[in-house]
C-alpha positions in Angstrom: 13.1 17.7 24.3 10.9 14.7 22.5 8.8 17.2 20.7 12.0 18.6 19.4 13.5 15.0 18.4 10.3 14.2 16.6 10.6 16.7 14.4 13.5 15.1 12.8 10.7 12.0 12.3 12.6 8.9 11.2 15.8 10.7 10.7 16.3 11.4 14.2 18.9 8.8 14.9 22.1 11.6 14.6 20.5 14.3 17.1 19.5 11.6 19.6 23.3 10.5 19.4 24.1 14.1 20.8 22.0 13.3 23.7 23.8 9.9 24.5 27.3 11.9 24.4 25.8 14.2 26.4 25.0 11.6 29.3 28.2 10.0 28.8 31.1 12.6 29.4 32.0 16.1 28.7 32.0 17.6 25.0 32.5 21.0 23.4 30.4 21.8 20.7 33.0 21.2 18.4 33.4 18.2 19.9 29.9 17.2 19.5 29.3 18.0 15.7 32.6 15.9 15.2 31.3 12.7 16.8 28.0 12.7 15.5 27.9 14.6 12.1 25.0 16.9 13.1 24.9 20.6 12.0 26.1 23.1 14.6 22.9 24.7 14.2 21.0 21.2 15.5 23.7 21.0 18.3 23.2 24.6 19.9 19.5 23.8 19.4 19.9 21.0 21.8 22.1 22.5 24.2 20.0 25.5 24.4 17.0 23.5 25.3 18.9 21.3 27.7 19.9 24.8 29.7 20.2 24.8 33.6 20.7 20.6 32.9 23.6 21.0 31.6 27.1 21.5 33.7 29.9 23.2 32.3 33.8 22.7 32.7 34.9 26.0 30.4 34.1 24.9 27.2 32.8 21.5 27.7 29.5 20.8 28.7 27.7 17.0 30.1 24.6 16.7 31.2 23.7 16.5 35.0 23.9 12.9 36.4 20.3 14.1 38.2 18.8 14.4 34.9 20.1 11.4 33.1 17.8 8.9 33.8 14.8 11.3 32.6 16.3 11.0 28.9 17.7 7.6 28.7 14.3 6.9 26.8 15.2 9.2 23.9 18.2 7.7 22.8 18.4 3.8 24.0 16.9 1.4 21.4 13.5 -0.7 21.5 13.2 -4.6 22.1 12.3 -6.1 19.3 10.4 -9.3 18.7 12.5 -11.6 20.9 13.8 -13.6 18.2 17.4 -14.9 17.2 18.6 -13.2 13.9 18.6 -17.2 12.3 14.8 -17.7 13.6 13.9 -14.5 12.2 15.6 -15.6 8.8 13.6 -19.3 9.2 10.4 -17.6 9.5 11.0 -15.1 6.9 12.1 -18.3 4.6 9.0 -20.3 5.1 6.7 -17.2 4.7 8.6 -16.5 1.2 8.4 -20.1 0.2 4.5 -19.7 0.3 4.0 -16.5 -1.4 1.9 -16.2 -4.4 4.3 -17.1 -7.2 5.6 -14.1 -8.8 4.0 -12.5 -11.9 5.6 -11.2 -14.6 3.6 -8.8 -15.7 3.8 -7.1 -12.9 7.9 -7.4 -13.0 7.9 -9.2 -9.8 11.5 -10.6 -9.7 12.0 -12.3 -5.7 14.7 -11.0 -3.7 16.3 -13.9 -1.3 15.0 -14.2 1.8 18.4 -13.1 3.3 18.2 -9.9 1.7 15.0 -8.8 2.8 15.8 -9.5 6.3 19.2 -7.8 6.0 16.9 -5.0 4.3 14.6 -4.6 7.3 18.0 -4.6 9.7 19.3 -1.7 7.8 16.0 0.2 7.8 16.0 -0.5 11.4 19.5 0.6 12.0 19.6 3.7 9.7 16.2 5.1 10.6 14.6 5.7 14.6 11.4 3.2 14.0 10.0 3.5 17.1 5.9 3.9 16.8 6.8 4.5 12.9 4.0 4.4 10.7 5.6 2.6 7.4 4.4 1.9 3.8 5.5 -0.5 1.7 4.2 0.4 -2.1 4.1 -3.3 -3.3 5.4 -5.7 -1.5 6.1 -9.7 -3.1 9.1 -9.7 -1.2 7.8 -9.5 2.2 9.7 -6.7 3.4 6.3 -5.8 5.5 6.9 -9.5 7.1 10.4 -9.0 8.0 9.6 -5.3 9.4 6.7 -6.6 11.4 8.9 -9.6 13.1 11.6 -7.1 13.5 10.1 -4.6 15.0 6.7 -5.2 16.8 6.1 -1.5 17.7 5.6 -0.3 14.3 2.4 0.4 12.5 2.7 -1.0 8.9 0.8 -0.7 5.6 1.1 -2.7 2.3 -0.6 -1.3 -0.5 -0.4 -3.8 -3.6 -1.9 -4.0 -7.3 -1.8 -7.9 -6.3 -4.7 -9.3 -4.9 -3.2 -12.6 -4.1 -0.3 -10.8 -2.4 -2.7 -8.6 -0.1 -4.9 -12.2 0.7 -1.5 -13.5 1.8 -0.2 -11.2 4.1 -3.9 -10.7 5.6 -3.8 -14.9 6.5 -0.2 -15.6 7.2 -1.1 -15.1 10.6 -5.0 -14.9 11.6 -6.1 -12.3 13.6 -5.5 -13.1 17.1 -2.6 -15.6 16.4 0.4 -13.6 15.8 3.3 -15.2 17.2 4.0 -13.1 21.0 5.4 -9.8 20.4 5.0 -9.5 16.8 2.7 -6.5 16.9 -0.6 -6.0 15.2 -1.3 -7.1 11.7 -0.4 -5.7 8.7 -2.9 -3.5 7.3 -3.2 -4.1 3.5 -5.0 -2.0 0.8 -5.5 -2.5 -2.8 -4.4 0.4 -5.4 -2.8 0.5 -8.8 -1.0 3.6 -8.6 -1.8 5.0 -11.9 -5.1 6.2 -10.4 -3.8 7.3 -7.1 -3.8 5.8 -3.6 -6.3 5.1 -1.0 -7.4 8.0 0.7 -6.7 6.6 3.8 -2.7 6.7 3.1 -2.5 10.4 2.0 -0.2 12.3 4.2 -0.3 9.6 6.8 3.7 7.5 6.8 6.8 8.8 8.3 9.0 6.0 5.9 8.2 4.3 2.6 9.7 1.7 0.9 9.8 0.4 -3.0 11.0 -1.8 -5.0 9.4 -0.7 -8.0 9.1 -1.7 -11.9 12.6 -0.6 -13.3 11.4 2.0 -16.0 11.9 5.4 -15.4 8.0 6.1 -15.7 7.5 3.2 -13.1 9.9 4.5 -10.6 8.5 8.0 -11.1 5.2 7.0 -10.5 5.9 4.9 -7.4 7.6 7.8 -5.9 5.2 10.6 -6.7 2.6 8.0 -4.4 5.7 7.7 -1.9 5.9 11.7 -1.5 1.9 11.6 -1.4 1.8 9.3 1.3 4.2 11.1 3.7 2.9 13.0 6.5 5.5 15.3 7.1 7.7 15.7 4.2 10.2 17.2 5.7 10.8 14.7 8.1 9.7 11.3 6.1 12.0 9.8 3.5 11.5 7.1 0.9 13.6 4.2 0.3 13.9 3.2 -3.4 15.3 0.0 -4.3 16.3 -0.2 -8.0 19.5 -1.5 -10.0 21.0 -1.0 -13.6 23.4 -2.7 -15.6 26.4 -1.3 -15.8 26.4 -1.8 -19.5 23.5 0.6 -20.0 24.2 4.2 -17.6 22.2 5.8 -19.7 19.1 3.7 -17.8 20.6 4.4 -14.2 20.5 8.6 -15.7 17.3 8.5 -16.8 15.9 7.4 -13.3 18.1 9.8 -11.1 16.9 12.6 -13.3 13.2 11.4 -13.2 14.2 11.2 -9.2 15.7 15.0 -9.0 12.8 16.1 -11.2 10.5 15.0 -8.3 12.3 17.6 -6.2 13.9 14.5 -4.3 17.3 15.0 -3.0 19.6 11.2 -2.9 20.2 11.5 0.2 22.1 8.2 0.6 23.1 5.7 -1.7 23.6 1.7 -1.1 25.2 0.0 -3.9 24.7 -3.6 -4.6 22.8 -4.1 -1.4 20.0 -6.4 -2.7 20.0 -9.8 -4.2 17.5 -11.5 -6.5 16.6 -15.0 -7.9 16.4 -14.0 -11.4 17.2 -10.2 -13.3 20.7 -11.3 -14.6 20.4 -8.6 -17.0 21.4 -5.9 -14.0 23.6 -8.7 -12.1 20.9 -9.9 -10.0 21.0 -6.6 -7.8 20.1 -3.5 -6.7 21.4 -0.5 -5.3 19.2 1.4 -1.9 18.5 4.9 -2.7 17.4 7.2 0.6 15.2 9.5 -0.9 14.4 13.3 0.9 11.6 15.5 -0.3 13.5 18.6 -1.3 10.6 20.4 -2.8 7.3 20.1 -4.7 7.1 17.3 -7.2 6.4 19.2 -10.6 2.2 18.7 -11.4 1.7 15.9 -14.4 -1.0 15.0 -15.9 -2.6 11.2 -15.9 -0.2 8.5 -15.5 1.0 6.6 -18.2 -0.5 3.1 -18.1 2.6 1.6 -19.4 5.1 1.1 -16.7 6.1 -2.4 -16.9 8.8 -4.0 -18.9 7.0 -7.1 -19.6 3.3 -8.1 -20.4 0.4 -5.9 -21.6 1.6 -2.9 -19.8 5.1 -2.9 -21.0 6.3 0.1 -22.5 6.7 -1.4 -26.1 2.7 -3.0 -25.4 -0.6 -1.5 -26.7 -3.1 -0.4 -23.8 -6.1 -0.8 -25.8 -7.9 -3.3 -28.0 -7.2 -2.8 -32.1 -9.4 0.3 -33.6 -11.3 -2.5 -35.6 -11.9 -4.6 -32.2 -13.3 -1.5 -30.2 -15.5 -0.5 -33.1 -17.2 -3.6 -33.5 -17.3 -3.7 -29.6 -19.4 -0.5 -30.0 -21.5 -1.9 -32.7 -22.4 -5.5 -30.7 -23.2 -3.5 -27.1 -24.8 -0.4 -29.2 -22.9 2.0 -27.3 -22.9 5.9 -28.9 -21.0 6.4 -25.5 -16.8 6.9 -25.4 -15.1 4.1 -24.3 -13.9 4.5 -20.8 -10.2 2.8 -19.5 -9.6 1.9 -16.3 -11.5 4.3 -13.5 -12.5 3.3 -10.2 -11.2 5.7 -8.3 -14.6 7.6 -7.7 -18.2 6.5 -7.6 -19.6 7.0 -11.1 -23.4 8.2 -11.8 -26.0 6.5 -12.5 -26.3 5.5 -16.4 -28.2 3.3 -18.7 -25.0 2.5 -20.0 -21.4 2.4 -19.3 -18.9 0.8 -21.9 -14.9 0.4 -21.0 -12.3 -1.1 -22.4 -10.0 -2.8 -20.1 -8.1 -5.3 -22.9 -4.3 -4.1 -20.5 -6.4 -5.4 -17.1 -3.9 -7.6 -15.4 -6.4 -9.3 -13.2 -7.2 -6.5 -10.8 -9.4 -4.1 -13.1 -12.7 -5.8 -13.8 -14.0 -6.3 -10.6 -13.2 -3.0 -9.3 -14.8 -1.1 -12.5 -18.0 -3.0 -11.6 -17.8 -1.8 -7.6 -17.2 1.4 -9.0 -19.8 1.5 -11.0 -23.6 2.7 -11.1 -25.1 1.7 -14.7 -28.1 -0.5 -15.5 -25.7 -2.2 -17.9 -22.2 -2.3 -18.1 -20.5 -3.5 -21.3 -16.3 -4.5 -20.8 -14.2 -5.5 -23.6 -11.3 -7.9 -22.1 -8.9 -10.4 -23.3 -10.1 -13.3 -24.2 -7.5 -15.1 -21.7 -8.7 -12.6 -18.8 -8.1 -14.2 -15.3 -12.0 -13.6 -14.2 -13.0 -15.5 -17.4 -10.1 -18.0 -18.1 -12.1 -21.1 -16.3 -15.4 -21.8 -15.2 -14.3 -21.7 -11.8 -13.1 -18.0 -12.1 -16.0 -16.9 -13.8 -18.3 -18.5 -10.9 -16.0 -16.3 -8.7 -16.4 -13.2 -9.9 -20.5 -13.6 -10.1 -20.6 -14.2 -6.4 -18.5 -11.0 -5.7 -20.8 -9.1 -7.6 -23.9 -10.9 -7.2 -27.0 -8.6 -5.3 -25.4 -5.7 -7.2 -24.9 -7.3 -11.3 -25.8 -10.5 -12.9 -23.0 -11.1 -15.3 -22.8 -12.4 -18.8 -19.6 -13.5 -20.4 -19.1 -13.8 -24.4 -15.7 -15.3 -24.6 -14.4 -15.0 -28.6 -16.3 -11.8 -29.5 -16.0 -9.7 -31.4 -13.0 -11.8 -31.9 -10.8 -14.7 -30.8 -8.3 -12.9 -28.9 -11.1 -10.4 -26.8 -14.3 -11.3 -25.2 -17.2 -9.0 -23.9 -18.6 -9.2 -20.2 -22.7 -7.8 -20.0 -23.4 -6.5 -16.2 -27.0 -6.1 -15.4 -28.0 -4.4 -12.8 -30.4 -6.5 -10.0 -33.8 -5.1 -9.3 -33.8 -4.1 -5.5 -37.2 -6.0 -5.5 -35.3 -9.2 -6.5 -33.6 -8.8 -3.1 -34.4 -10.0 0.5 -33.8 -8.2 3.7 -30.3 -8.8 4.1 -28.8 -8.7 0.4 -30.3 -5.4 0.3 -28.0 -4.2 3.2 -25.6 -5.9 1.3 -26.4 -4.0 -2.1 -26.2 -0.6 0.1 -22.8 -1.1 1.0 -21.7 -2.2 -2.3 -23.4 0.4 -4.5 -21.5 3.2 -1.6 -18.0 1.2 -2.6 -16.1 4.4 -2.1 -17.6 5.3 1.3 -15.7 4.7 4.4 -17.0 1.2 5.5 -17.3 2.3 9.0 -20.1 4.3 7.9 -22.0 2.8 5.3 -22.2 -0.6 6.5 -23.9 0.9 10.1 -26.2 3.4 7.6 -27.2 0.3 5.4 -28.5 -1.9 8.7 -30.1 1.6 9.7 -31.8 2.3 6.7 -32.9 -1.0 6.0 -33.3 -2.7 9.1 -34.6 0.1 11.2 -31.3 -0.1 13.5 -30.7 2.7 15.7 -27.3 4.4 14.3 -25.6 4.1 18.0 -26.9 0.0 17.8 -25.8 -0.5 14.3 -22.3 0.7 14.9 -21.6 -1.2 17.7 -22.7 -4.5 15.9 -20.6 -3.9 13.1 -17.6 -3.0 15.5 -18.3 -6.1 17.2 -18.4 -8.1 13.9 -15.0 -6.9 12.7 -13.6 -7.7 15.7 -14.1 -11.5 15.3 -12.1 -12.1 12.2 -10.3 -9.0 11.0 -8.6 -5.4 12.1 -10.3 -2.8 13.2 -8.8 -0.7 10.7 -10.9 -2.4 8.1 -13.6 0.3 9.4 -11.4 3.4 8.1 -11.1 2.0 4.7 -13.2 2.3 1.4 -14.5 -0.6 0.9 -12.9 -0.6 -3.1 -9.8 -0.4 -1.7 -10.1 -3.6 0.2 -8.7 -6.9 -1.2 -10.5 -9.1 -2.9 -9.9 -11.9 -0.5 -11.3 -9.6 2.1 -14.3 -7.9 0.1 -15.2 -11.8 -0.2 -14.7 -12.6 3.4 -17.0 -9.2 4.2 -19.8 -10.4 2.2 -21.0 -12.7 4.1 -20.3 -11.1 7.8 -22.3 -8.0 6.3 -25.2 -10.3 5.6 -25.0 -12.1 8.6 -25.3 -8.8 10.5 -28.5 -8.0 8.6 -30.0 -11.3 9.5 -29.2 -10.8 13.5 -30.6 -7.2 13.1 -32.7 -6.4 16.1 -35.0 -3.5 13.8 -38.3 -3.0 14.0 -38.5 -2.7 10.1 -37.6 -3.9 7.5 -37.6 -1.1 4.1 
């Protein structure tokens, strides 16, 4: 029976209710259907699976008393974290108060703490979350934190483009210091959904929650990524928060059409569910949409860059530098190559020169573009106010992040007052100490699984036996980071986590008991 119920995934509450009724009294098939809203075929299948465990009286049946204890766990609820609602709200309010400031360029509009808690409670009541794998596509509202405190038994992943948020989630409860009963740490991964999802979350989860940019292209993109992450499209669900003004129903119609075109059925809609501190144009509220995959989405080309309502990546903004600026940039860097846009999802071949136009970069593209590159020199065209160039502190921070792989030289107000050029020159291996060469091996293979590239670097550079190297890596990670970090690609980790890992990787190299250093 447990295997049968598992076929329904997170949507198994109704068939479990059939079992609950059969443990509590006498019911006919029609009464079971009427009492649970479960289709006739499903009720019949449950009755047939129970077989001789049922006792019949005319057309009514119930589960024999001696078997009932065997089935109680299949419909009884799981205990939460032990917090009273007021304590849950107080903890969540404190966490939300300290979250990194909302970014207009990412269409951040904070939901109220009461709304976030109500959202988590609704998800828990609507779906069977026992042991479920849940993905939050974007989570500035901290829905994942509310779910973690409410349901310690679920496995939570947050994928977001905002490294500040990911770093905050990683540090909100340090490793080993989560409040009693709040389960494992939240897995955090970085992605710009226009480029795709990290491989480790593809076909990996049971339930997706997202509150995306409120443009048709933005919603279509986030929902598409949500569908890609479901491990069983027939049993999984994608829950969407979206609101529009009653004065502009065409916008709501465009979004609903995008949902349907993706092969999604709007299975349930809860109007005016979420409340926000902002967004007065839509009444500071949004509706919850429970979306069920009903078919494969139509294939489409590369996602549009302009998916937001504000900033350099809004639907009204240009996503490239003006033609004359690009031409002058190519002239200054002596580039015959075509200018590339953001694309760090795959490793780049080693070339003498790589040139990029990242003028629409909200802040996350530059570091990962350099991590993905293996060119001898990289030249990048940026906005003059890019977050990694705007201050001396920011420039030193990105230089330290890439130290050992590239030496960075920013030229601000070049080729004009609104733009800047960043040169990155590859560091020669001969200039590196052994522990720096281990780190360099890992940085050069940023698209490999960290649990493979790190031990292999220790084995290659320090001569460690691979088994010994793997054990050393696992021990080093266990002290400060969740083991799931080793299952991810380095390039999919948050920048704060990569900064921390640099020091840990160097430490394992300096303490490696190898016989040789290559």
